[in-house]
C-alpha positions in Angstrom: -0.2 0.0 -0.1 1.5 2.8 -0.6 2.2 5.5 2.2 3.6 9.1 2.2 5.3 9.7 5.8 4.0 6.4 7.5 0.4 7.5 6.5 -1.6 5.4 4.6 -3.1 7.2 1.2 -6.6 6.1 1.8 -6.8 7.5 5.7 -5.0 10.9 4.4 -7.8 11.2 2.2 -10.3 11.0 4.6 -8.6 13.0 6.9 -9.1 15.7 4.2 -12.6 15.2 3.2 -12.9 15.5 7.2 -11.5 18.9 7.6 -13.3 20.2 4.1 -16.5 20.0 5.6 -15.8 21.2 9.1 -14.2 24.4 6.8 -17.4 24.3 5.2 -19.7 23.8 8.0 -18.0 27.1 10.1 -18.0 29.3 7.0 -21.7 28.8 6.5 -22.4 29.1 10.5 -20.3 32.4 10.1 -22.1 34.1 6.9 -25.5 33.0 7.8 -25.7 32.6 11.7 -28.6 29.7 11.6 -30.5 28.9 14.8 -28.6 25.7 14.5 -25.3 26.7 14.6 -23.2 27.3 18.1 -23.6 30.5 18.9 -20.4 33.0 19.0 -18.0 33.1 22.3 -18.7 36.7 24.1 -16.8 38.8 26.7 -18.3 39.4 29.9 -19.0 43.0 29.0 -21.2 41.8 26.4 -22.9 39.5 28.4 -23.9 42.1 30.9 -25.3 44.3 28.2 -27.0 41.1 26.8 -28.8 40.8 29.5 -29.2 44.3 31.5 -29.2 46.9 28.7 -26.2 48.4 26.8 -25.8 51.3 29.2 -25.2 49.1 32.0 -21.9 48.9 33.6 -23.0 47.0 36.8 -24.9 43.9 37.5 -27.0 46.3 39.8 -26.5 49.2 37.5 -30.6 51.0 35.7 -31.9 49.7 32.5 -31.7 51.9 30.0 -35.5 52.9 29.8 -36.8 55.3 33.3 -38.7 53.1 35.4 -42.2 54.4 35.4 -43.6 55.5 38.9 -47.5 56.0 38.6 -49.0 58.3 41.5 -52.4 56.6 42.1 -53.7 59.7 44.1 -52.7 63.3 43.7 -52.3 64.2 47.7 -54.9 66.0 49.6 -55.9 67.3 45.2 -52.7 69.2 45.3 -51.6 69.2 41.5 -47.8 70.0 40.4 -46.2 69.8 37.0 -43.7 66.3 37.2 -41.3 68.6 35.6 -40.5 70.3 39.1 -38.6 67.2 40.0 -35.9 68.3 37.5 -36.0 71.5 37.7 -36.0 72.3 41.9 -34.5 68.9 43.2 -32.4 68.0 39.7 -34.3 64.4 40.1 -35.1 63.2 36.6 -34.3 59.4 36.8 -38.2 58.3 36.6 -41.0 58.6 34.4 -43.7 60.4 36.7 -47.4 60.0 35.4 -51.0 59.9 37.0 -52.2 58.1 34.1 -53.8 54.8 35.5 -53.9 53.3 31.9 -50.1 52.9 32.4 -50.8 50.6 35.6 -50.0 47.4 34.2 -46.7 48.9 32.9 -45.8 50.9 35.6 -42.4 49.3 37.7 -43.6 51.2 40.8 -47.3 52.7 42.5 -47.2 55.4 45.0 -50.6 55.4 47.1 -51.0 58.2 49.4 -52.8 57.0 52.5 -54.6 59.5 53.6 -56.6 59.0 49.7 -57.5 55.4 50.5 -60.9 54.8 51.4 -61.7 52.7 54.6 -63.1 49.8 52.2 -59.8 49.9 49.9 -62.4 50.3 47.1 -60.3 52.7 45.5 -56.8 50.7 45.3 -55.3 49.8 42.1 -56.3 45.9 41.0 -55.9 43.2 41.5 -53.7 41.2 41.1 -50.9 43.4 40.3 -48.1 42.9 37.6 -45.6 40.8 39.4 -43.0 43.1 38.7 -44.7 45.9 40.4 -44.0 47.5 43.7 -46.8 49.3 45.6 -45.4 52.2 48.0 -46.8 53.4 51.4 -47.1 57.1 51.0 -47.5 58.8 54.7 -46.1 61.8 56.0 -48.1 62.4 58.9 -47.7 61.2 62.4 -49.3 58.2 64.2 -51.6 60.8 66.3 -52.6 61.4 62.9 -53.0 58.2 60.8 -55.8 56.5 60.4 -55.3 53.0 61.2 -57.4 51.6 57.6 -57.9 47.7 57.8 -56.2 45.5 55.6 -53.2 47.2 54.5 -50.8 45.6 56.8 -49.0 43.5 53.9 -50.3 45.2 50.8 -46.6 46.9 50.1 -43.2 46.7 49.4 -41.8 49.8 50.0 -42.3 52.4 52.6 -42.2 56.4 52.1 -42.1 58.4 55.3 -40.3 60.8 57.6 -39.4 57.7 59.7 -35.2 57.1 59.6 -35.8 53.8 59.3 -38.4 53.7 56.1 -36.8 52.5 52.5 -38.0 56.4 51.6 -37.1 58.8 53.9 -38.0 62.1 53.4 -36.4 65.0 54.7 -34.6 67.9 53.9 -30.9 67.2 55.1 -28.0 69.9 56.0 -25.6 69.6 53.4 -21.7 70.3 54.0 -19.5 72.9 52.6 -16.5 72.1 50.9 -14.6 75.5 52.4 -15.8 76.5 55.6 -17.9 80.1 55.9 -16.1 82.2 58.3 -17.9 85.3 57.6 -21.8 84.3 58.4 -23.4 87.6 58.8 -26.8 87.0 61.2 -29.7 89.0 60.0 -31.4 92.1 61.3 -33.5 91.3 64.3 -36.4 93.3 65.6 -38.1 90.8 67.1 -37.2 88.5 70.1 -39.7 85.0 69.7 -42.2 84.2 66.7 -44.5 81.4 66.4 -46.5 81.2 62.7 -49.1 78.3 63.8 -52.0 77.8 61.9 -53.5 74.7 63.7 -54.8 74.2 67.5 -57.2 71.2 66.8 -57.4 69.5 69.9 -57.6 66.3 68.1 -54.5 66.5 66.2 -52.3 65.9 69.0 -51.7 69.8 69.9 -52.4 69.7 73.5 -48.9 68.6 74.7 -47.5 72.3 73.3 -50.6 74.1 73.9 -49.6 73.9 77.4 -46.2 74.6 77.3 -47.2 77.8 75.5 -49.9 78.7 77.8 -47.3 79.1 80.4 -44.2 80.5 78.6 -45.7 83.1 77.2 -46.2 84.6 80.9 -42.6 85.0 81.1 -41.7 86.0 77.3 -43.2 88.4 74.8 -44.0 86.1 71.7 -45.1 87.3 68.3 -47.5 85.2 66.7 -48.8 84.3 63.2 -51.1 81.8 61.4 -54.3 81.0 60.9 -55.0 79.9 64.4 -54.5 83.4 65.8 -56.0 85.3 63.1 -53.0 87.1 62.0 -52.0 85.8 58.0 -48.5 85.7 57.2 -48.1 85.9 52.9 -46.0 83.1 51.8 -43.6 85.7 50.1 -43.3 87.1 54.0 -42.9 83.7 55.4 -38.7 83.7 55.2 -38.5 87.9 55.6 -40.4 87.2 59.1 -38.1 84.4 60.1 -35.2 86.2 59.7 -36.4 89.1 61.6 -36.8 87.0 64.9 -33.9 86.0 67.3 -35.6 82.5 68.0 -38.5 80.8 66.6 -40.6 77.6 67.8 -40.5 74.9 66.2 -43.2 73.2 68.1 -44.7 70.0 66.9 -48.3 69.1 66.9 -47.8 65.7 68.4 -44.5 63.7 69.5 -43.4 60.9 67.7 -39.7 59.4 66.9 -38.5 61.2 64.1 -41.3 63.2 63.8 -39.9 67.3 63.0 -40.9 68.7 60.1 -40.2 72.1 58.3 -40.6 73.7 61.3 -37.2 73.2 62.3 -36.0 73.8 58.6 -37.2 77.1 58.1 -35.6 79.1 60.8 -32.2 77.2 60.0 -32.3 78.1 57.0 -32.3 82.0 57.2 -30.1 82.5 60.2 -32.6 81.8 63.0 -32.2 79.7 65.9 -35.0 77.1 66.5 -36.9 76.1 70.2 -38.0 72.9 69.2 -40.4 70.7 71.1 -40.9 67.5 69.5 -39.3 64.2 70.2 -35.7 63.9 72.7 -33.0 66.2 71.6 -30.7 62.7 70.8 -33.0 62.4 68.1 -32.9 65.7 66.8 -29.0 65.6 67.1 -29.0 62.1 64.4 -30.1 65.1 61.9 -28.7 68.8 63.3 -25.8 70.0 65.5 -26.5 69.9 69.1 -25.5 73.6 69.1 -28.0 74.6 66.1 -31.1 74.4 67.8 -32.4 74.8 71.7 -34.7 72.3 72.6 -37.5 72.6 75.8 -36.4 69.2 77.4 -33.3 71.1 78.5 -35.4 73.1 80.8 -37.0 72.1 84.0 -40.0 74.3 83.5 -41.3 77.1 80.4 -40.4 80.3 82.6 -36.6 78.7 83.4 -37.1 78.5 79.3 -38.3 82.1 78.5 -35.2 83.4 81.0 -32.6 81.8 79.3 -33.7 83.3 75.8 -33.9 86.7 77.4 -30.4 86.1 78.7 -28.9 85.1 75.3 -31.1 88.4 74.2 -28.6 90.3 76.2 -25.2 88.4 75.4 -24.3 88.3 71.7 -21.5 86.2 71.9 -23.3 83.6 73.5 -26.3 84.3 71.2 -23.8 84.2 68.1 -22.5 80.9 69.0 -25.6 78.9 68.0 -24.4 79.7 64.4 -21.0 78.5 64.3 -22.3 75.0 62.5 -22.8 77.0 59.8 -18.9 77.5 59.0 -19.2 73.9 57.3 -22.9 73.2 56.9 -25.7 74.7 54.8 -29.4 74.5 55.3 -31.9 74.6 52.2 -34.9 76.5 52.4 -38.1 74.5 51.7 -41.3 75.0 49.5 -43.3 76.7 51.7 -46.5 77.2 49.6 -49.2 74.7 50.5 -49.7 73.2 47.1 -46.4 72.6 47.0 -46.3 70.8 50.3 -46.0 66.9 48.8 -43.5 67.6 45.9 -40.5 66.7 48.0 -41.8 63.4 48.8 -42.9 62.6 45.0 -39.7 63.7 43.9 -37.7 61.9 46.1 -39.5 58.6 45.6 -38.5 59.0 42.3 -35.0 59.5 43.0 -35.3 55.9 44.6 -36.6 53.7 42.1 -34.1 54.8 39.5 -31.5 53.7 42.1 -33.0 51.0 43.3 -34.9 48.0 41.9 -34.3 45.1 44.4 -37.4 43.5 45.7 -38.7 43.6 49.1 -42.0 43.5 51.2 -42.9 45.8 53.8 -44.4 43.3 56.1 -47.2 45.0 58.5 -46.6 48.5 58.0 -49.0 49.6 61.2 -46.7 46.7 63.6 -43.6 49.2 62.1 -45.2 52.4 62.0 -47.2 52.4 65.2 -44.6 50.6 67.8 
């Protein structure tokens, strides 16, 4: 038998035929990529793009399309333009809508607690899409929150003022890159001020009302607000606060983390807030200890009044309540009534754009009313 370098001629022909068929098959697959051909190998970046979108740069990155956030109820019928999230807070990570026809496509549904009917008949339809999360939206204190039956295990996420909410709604102090040494305290022509629009007993105002009645016997307080028939125009809100040495940041009810814009307003304009609410340590989680005065620092309202009168005469001691401004900045909040819920809704938009992980909020009442 004829051989070539030790290989028989028939065997050599067989090898050449097989090699030719393999080459033709590979050329055919590369040119036509039929379903029966093996998929070409891809690197890890290509695999990420394949499953998470071309613009993703991590396994937890957001998809190319913005998530849809459906606002189910307009809180207290206070409407605003959704573009305000971008204009005011530079938040543009989601598609905000109130169009209920988009329910089946919405990634998250924001449901305002006070808009829910007692029989739950105005909640979104069931079953909900499997990918969809419901957000419990409540910025009232437990004293002013109705415990509607049947809501305990319906929600995935919580949005409130509580520090342990999934979505925390609060304007925080911001740090300065460069210290500001020359803060000028605004000119003051009033000693103590208070803007109060609510004196309804059922809202929990009894504690602050009792304290104020005794406190005002020992010091002059300039009053504004519907509760005292001295309406203050919105345009005068910040100028008026700035003209007061001290402002009574008294909350209507006492609960953990429940301190509202009542402390943010005076801090942002150069006035010292006198706070009545949860314990001092709770406030200090968010504000420097020497940026405010807490009523619990004094044995009684009279002692607090005497301290404020003393500070009024001691400029150096008063000025120390503004030392925090060297390194921190307070941002003025929106003040018109119809703007009350813009921050919360925009914050929810920002959150869902950054967090797509699944979660359930088990028994919201057990958590909120604990």
